[in-house]
C-alpha positions in Angstrom: -4.2 -33.5 -11.8 -5.8 -30.5 -13.5 -4.1 -28.4 -16.1 -5.0 -24.7 -16.2 -4.2 -22.6 -19.2 -3.0 -19.0 -19.1 -5.4 -16.6 -17.6 -7.0 -13.9 -19.9 -5.6 -10.5 -18.9 -8.0 -8.5 -16.9 -7.9 -5.0 -15.6 -9.6 -6.2 -12.3 -6.6 -8.5 -11.6 -4.1 -5.6 -12.3 -3.3 -4.4 -8.8 -1.3 -1.4 -10.0 -4.1 -0.2 -12.3 -6.6 -0.7 -9.5 -4.5 1.3 -7.0 -4.0 4.2 -9.5 -7.7 4.1 -10.7 -9.1 3.8 -7.2 -7.2 6.8 -5.8 -8.2 8.9 -8.8 -11.9 8.0 -8.3 -11.8 9.7 -4.9 -9.7 12.7 -6.2 -11.8 13.2 -9.2 -15.0 13.1 -7.1 -13.5 15.8 -4.8 -12.6 17.9 -7.8 -16.2 17.7 -9.1 -17.5 18.7 -5.7 -15.3 21.8 -5.5 -15.9 22.7 -9.2 -19.6 22.9 -8.4 -19.1 25.0 -5.3 -16.6 27.4 -7.0 -19.1 29.4 -9.2 -21.6 29.2 -6.3 -19.1 30.8 -4.0 -18.2 33.5 -6.5 -21.9 34.3 -7.1 -22.6 34.3 -3.4 -19.7 36.7 -2.7 -20.0 39.1 -5.7 -23.2 38.2 -7.6 -21.3 38.6 -10.9 -21.4 35.9 -13.6 -18.4 37.8 -15.2 -16.4 37.2 -12.0 -17.4 33.5 -12.1 -16.2 33.3 -15.7 -12.9 35.0 -14.7 -12.2 32.5 -11.9 -13.2 29.6 -14.3 -10.8 31.0 -16.9 -8.0 31.1 -14.3 -8.6 27.4 -13.5 -8.3 26.4 -17.1 -5.6 28.9 -18.2 -2.8 26.3 -17.5 -4.3 24.2 -20.3 -3.1 27.0 -22.7 0.1 28.1 -20.9 1.5 25.0 -19.3 0.3 21.9 -21.2 3.0 22.2 -24.0 6.1 22.6 -21.9 4.8 20.2 -19.2 4.7 17.4 -21.8 8.4 17.7 -22.4 9.1 17.8 -18.7 7.0 14.7 -18.1 9.1 12.9 -20.7 12.3 14.1 -18.9 11.3 13.8 -15.3 10.2 10.9 -13.0 6.5 10.4 -13.7 5.7 8.9 -10.3 7.3 11.9 -8.5 5.4 14.4 -10.8 2.1 12.7 -9.9 2.8 12.7 -6.1 3.9 16.4 -6.1 0.8 17.4 -8.1 -1.5 15.7 -5.6 0.3 17.3 -2.6 0.3 20.8 -4.1 -3.4 20.6 -5.0 -4.2 19.5 -1.5 -2.4 22.5 0.1 -3.8 25.0 -2.4 -7.4 23.9 -1.8 -7.0 23.7 2.0 -6.2 27.4 1.9 -9.8 28.3 0.9 -11.5 27.0 4.1 -8.7 28.5 6.2 -9.3 31.9 4.6 -13.1 31.6 5.0 -12.8 30.6 8.6 -10.4 33.5 9.3 -12.6 35.9 7.3 -9.8 36.9 5.0 -11.1 35.3 1.8 -10.9 37.2 -1.5 -11.7 36.5 -5.1 -8.0 37.0 -5.9 -7.1 34.1 -3.7 -9.7 31.9 -5.3 -8.3 32.9 -8.7 -4.8 31.9 -7.7 -6.0 28.6 -6.1 -8.0 27.8 -9.3 -4.8 28.4 -11.4 -2.7 26.2 -9.1 -5.2 23.4 -9.2 -5.3 23.6 -13.0 -1.5 23.4 -13.2 -1.5 20.4 -10.9 -4.1 18.7 -13.1 -2.0 19.4 -16.2 1.1 17.7 -14.9 -0.7 14.8 -13.2 -2.9 14.1 -16.3 0.0 14.0 -18.7 2.1 11.8 -16.3 -0.8 9.4 -15.7 -1.5 9.0 -19.4 2.1 8.4 -20.3 2.4 5.9 -17.4 -0.7 3.9 -18.4 0.9 1.8 -21.1 3.6 0.8 -18.6 0.8 -0.6 -16.3 -1.7 -2.0 -18.8 -1.0 -4.3 -21.7 -1.9 -3.0 -25.2 -4.9 -5.3 -25.6 -6.5 -3.7 -22.5 -5.7 -0.1 -23.3 -9.2 0.6 -24.8 -10.8 -0.9 -21.7 -8.5 1.1 -19.4 -9.3 4.3 -21.2 -13.0 3.5 -21.0 -12.7 2.9 -17.2 -10.9 6.2 -16.8 -13.8 7.8 -18.7 -16.2 6.0 -16.4 -14.3 7.3 -13.4 -14.6 10.9 -14.6 -18.2 10.6 -15.7 -19.2 8.9 -12.4 -17.6 11.7 -10.5 -19.6 14.1 -12.7 -22.8 12.3 -11.6 -22.1 12.2 -7.9 -19.9 15.3 -7.4 -22.3 18.1 -8.3 -25.2 17.0 -6.0 -22.7 16.5 -3.2 -21.0 19.9 -4.0 -24.3 21.7 -3.9 -25.4 19.9 -0.7 -22.0 20.5 1.0 -22.0 24.1 -0.1 -25.4 24.6 1.5 -24.1 23.2 4.8 -21.0 25.5 4.7 -19.1 27.4 2.0 -15.8 25.9 3.1 -16.8 22.2 3.3 -16.6 21.4 -0.5 -13.1 22.7 -0.7 -11.9 20.9 2.4 -13.4 17.7 1.0 -11.5 18.1 -2.2 -8.2 18.7 -0.3 -8.7 15.5 1.6 -9.5 13.6 -1.7 -6.1 14.5 -3.1 -4.5 13.0 0.0 -6.3 9.7 -0.7 -5.1 9.7 -4.3 -1.6 10.3 -3.1 -1.8 7.2 -0.9 -3.1 5.2 -3.8 -0.1 6.1 -5.8 2.2 4.7 -3.1 0.8 1.2 -3.9 1.7 1.3 -7.6 4.8 -0.9 -7.9 5.3 -0.8 -11.7 8.1 1.1 -13.3 6.2 4.0 -14.9 8.7 4.9 -17.6 11.2 3.5 -20.0 14.9 3.5 -19.2 16.4 6.4 -21.0 19.5 8.5 -20.9 19.7 12.2 -20.3 17.7 14.4 -22.8 19.1 14.0 -26.3 18.2 17.4 -27.6 17.3 20.9 -26.4 14.0 21.5 -24.5 12.5 23.4 -27.4 13.5 20.8 -30.0 12.0 18.0 -27.9 8.8 20.0 -27.5 8.6 20.7 -31.2 9.0 16.9 -31.9 5.7 16.3 -30.1 4.0 19.0 -32.2 5.4 17.7 -35.4 4.3 14.1 -34.7 0.7 15.3 -34.0 0.5 17.6 -37.0 1.6 14.9 -39.4 -1.4 12.7 -38.4 -4.3 14.1 -40.4 -7.1 12.3 -38.5 -5.7 13.0 -35.1 -5.0 16.6 -36.0 -8.6 17.1 -37.3 -10.0 15.4 -34.3 -8.0 17.6 -31.9 -9.2 20.8 -33.6 -12.8 19.7 -33.5 -12.4 18.8 -29.8 -11.0 22.3 -29.2 -14.1 23.9 -30.8 -16.5 21.7 -28.7 -14.5 22.2 -25.5 -14.8 26.0 -25.8 -18.5 25.6 -26.4 -19.1 23.3 -23.5 -16.9 25.2 -21.0 -19.2 28.2 -21.7 -22.3 26.0 -21.5 -21.5 24.8 -18.0 -21.6 28.3 -16.6 -24.7 29.2 -18.7 -26.6 26.3 -17.2 -25.7 27.3 -13.6 -26.8 30.9 -14.3 -30.0 29.8 -16.0 -30.9 27.5 -13.2 -30.4 30.3 -10.7 -32.7 32.5 -12.8 -35.3 29.7 -12.5 -35.1 29.9 -8.7 -32.9 26.8 -8.1 -31.2 26.3 -4.8 -27.5 25.2 -4.6 -28.7 21.6 -4.0 -31.0 21.7 -7.0 -28.2 23.1 -9.2 -25.9 20.3 -7.9 -28.6 17.7 -8.8 -29.0 19.3 -12.3 -25.2 19.0 -12.9 -25.2 15.5 -11.5 -27.9 14.4 -14.0 -25.7 16.1 -16.7 -22.8 14.0 -15.6 -24.9 10.8 -15.3 -25.3 10.8 -19.1 -21.5 10.7 -19.4 -21.3 7.8 -17.0 -23.7 5.8 -19.1 -21.7 6.6 -22.2 -18.5 5.6 -20.6 -19.8 2.3 -19.4 -20.8 1.2 -22.9 -17.9 3.0 -24.8 -15.4 0.2 -24.1 -17.6 -2.4 -25.7 -19.1 -0.4 -28.5 -16.1 1.5 -29.8 -15.0 -1.3 -32.2 -18.4 -1.3 -33.9 -18.1 2.2 -35.2 -15.5 3.7 -37.5 -13.7 6.8 -36.3 -15.4 8.7 -39.2 -18.9 7.7 -37.8 -18.0 8.6 -34.3 -16.4 12.0 -35.0 -19.1 13.2 -37.5 -22.0 11.7 -35.6 -21.1 13.0 -32.2 -20.9 16.6 -33.5 -24.2 16.4 -35.2 -25.9 15.0 -32.2 -24.5 17.9 -30.1 -25.7 20.4 -32.7 -29.2 19.0 -32.5 -29.5 18.8 -28.7 -28.0 22.1 -27.6 -30.9 24.4 -28.8 -33.3 22.3 -26.7 -31.6 23.6 -23.6 -32.9 27.1 -24.3 -36.5 26.0 -23.9 -36.0 23.6 -20.9 -38.5 24.8 -18.3 -36.7 23.8 -15.0 -33.3 22.7 -13.7 -34.1 19.0 -13.8 -35.1 19.1 -17.4 -31.9 21.1 -18.1 -29.9 18.3 -16.6 -31.7 15.6 -18.6 -31.2 17.4 -21.9 -27.6 18.1 -21.1 -27.1 14.4 -20.2 -27.9 13.6 -23.8 -24.8 15.6 -24.9 -22.5 14.0 -22.3 -23.6 10.4 -23.0 -21.8 10.4 -26.4 -18.5 12.1 -25.6 -16.8 9.0 -24.1 -17.0 7.1 -27.4 -15.0 9.8 -29.1 -12.4 9.9 -26.2 -11.9 6.1 -26.4 -11.3 6.2 -30.1 -8.9 9.1 -30.1 -7.2 8.0 -26.9 -6.5 4.5 -28.2 -5.0 5.9 -31.4 -2.7 8.1 -29.4 -1.6 5.5 -26.8 -0.9 2.7 -29.4 0.8 4.7 -32.0 3.0 7.2 -30.1 6.4 5.9 -28.8 6.3 5.7 -25.0 9.1 8.2 -24.5 7.1 10.8 -26.6 3.7 10.3 -24.9 4.1 13.3 -22.7 5.1 15.6 -25.5 2.4 14.4 -28.0 -0.2 14.4 -25.2 0.7 17.9 -24.2 0.6 19.1 -27.8 -2.9 17.7 -28.3 -4.1 19.0 -25.0 -2.8 22.4 -25.6 -4.8 22.6 -28.8 -7.9 20.9 -27.5 -8.0 22.4 -24.0 -6.2 25.7 -24.4 -9.4 27.3 -25.6 -11.3 26.5 -22.4 -10.3 29.8 -20.7 -11.6 31.6 -23.7 -14.9 29.7 -23.4 -15.2 30.8 -19.8 -14.5 34.4 -20.6 -16.9 34.3 -23.5 -19.6 32.8 -21.3 -19.2 35.6 -18.7 -19.5 38.3 -21.4 -22.5 36.7 -23.2 -24.3 36.1 -19.9 -23.9 39.7 -18.9 -25.1 41.0 -22.3 -27.5 38.4 -23.7 -28.6 36.4 -20.6 -28.5 32.6 -20.3 -31.0 31.8 -23.0 -29.3 34.0 -25.6 -26.0 32.6 -24.6 -27.1 29.0 -25.1 -28.5 29.9 -28.6 -25.1 31.4 -29.6 -23.3 28.3 -28.4 -25.7 26.1 -30.3 -24.9 28.0 -33.5 -21.2 27.4 -32.8 -21.8 23.7 -32.4 -23.7 23.6 -35.7 -20.7 25.2 -37.5 -18.4 22.6 -35.8 -20.5 19.7 -37.1 -20.4 21.1 -40.6 -16.6 21.4 -40.4 -16.4 17.7 -39.2 -18.4 16.5 -42.1 -16.4 18.5 -44.6 -13.0 17.4 -43.3 -11.2 15.0 -45.8 -9.1 13.5 -43.0 -12.3 12.5 -41.1 -14.2 11.3 -44.2 -11.2 9.0 -45.1 -10.3 7.9 -41.6 -8.6 4.5 -41.3 -9.7 1.7 -39.0 -8.9 2.0 -35.3 -5.6 0.2 -34.6 -5.9 -3.1 -32.7 -2.4 -3.1 -31.4 0.7 -0.9 -31.3 2.1 -0.1 -34.7 -0.7 -2.1 -36.4 -1.6 0.9 -38.5 0.0 4.2 -39.2 -2.0 7.3 -40.0 -0.5 9.2 -42.9 
């Protein structure tokens, strides 16, 4: 007779995590495909980088307008239902683009509305998924789960842009139809998740505004997390502008849609490599080292993009910037998921995302303005200067310089 001890917990034996993660792989890939096609469609129809920046801003405007109230609603409403409705709504919105193209009634106004709707669906889904993750994955596996989610997104950033450019070359409607179908696949994956995705709780104990403010207060009282969120906000604004600048610069260099997709795929490939190693390496570096080091590496690499001679070299240099981002996301994400009470995860997550991602529409608008006035090379140099100032701010922050160790388990450490 043999005696077997308890099995070591593993994400790959967690059926609920695999169902959720697998569906999101397909959906995220579809999103990256259509995200590549979106500026190409605007430029093909209007030829205006400013219009491309406007549509990009509409897609990210929900980060500023909706993240904060959505967090409170996620903590009040059924998380599973929120995730399902978000996938269905995004599917319908995206399917309207190929229908309009086939009927020859497509307008930039429609694309702007669809971009805003898709961004709104992302906000609600992302907050609900993040809040549900600790209900599916034990605390000891949270860093690995966050790293796998990073790998999911970065892998989609590797494969999605080349596919987006290729599919757009075959037909302007095809990338958007593909993304619509990908949301259906993610919805089916959700149906296989059996875990209860939220704590048992009574009706809301306070007013909507007071509950929303509670998330903001929690975040603002954590100096390290607060500093990290503000630094992420600065870098997000810079990189949202950089993405459009790279597309415009590649077009100026004579790149085809497929070549632009390949460039963006190489860009995303750096992030995939970083995500694959972040889960193992995050414990070897202090939060201080990660936060300061990442910003200085970005500040050093961005100016090189201005002298890259062709789209492939642009992708390779940009990949250096994306390779180090996952380490930061794992560190900050683990802090948040282990320290925040589960019934506040939606509100605290929405507060941090409002600050960190709410500036992305501004980045898109700034990119359109700079590209029209300075051109792509001048735009990249301005963004590089902004990244240098962000790195200096990270180094000067007392909260970052005195950052405590990363918590190993819930409530193991409190940031004060």
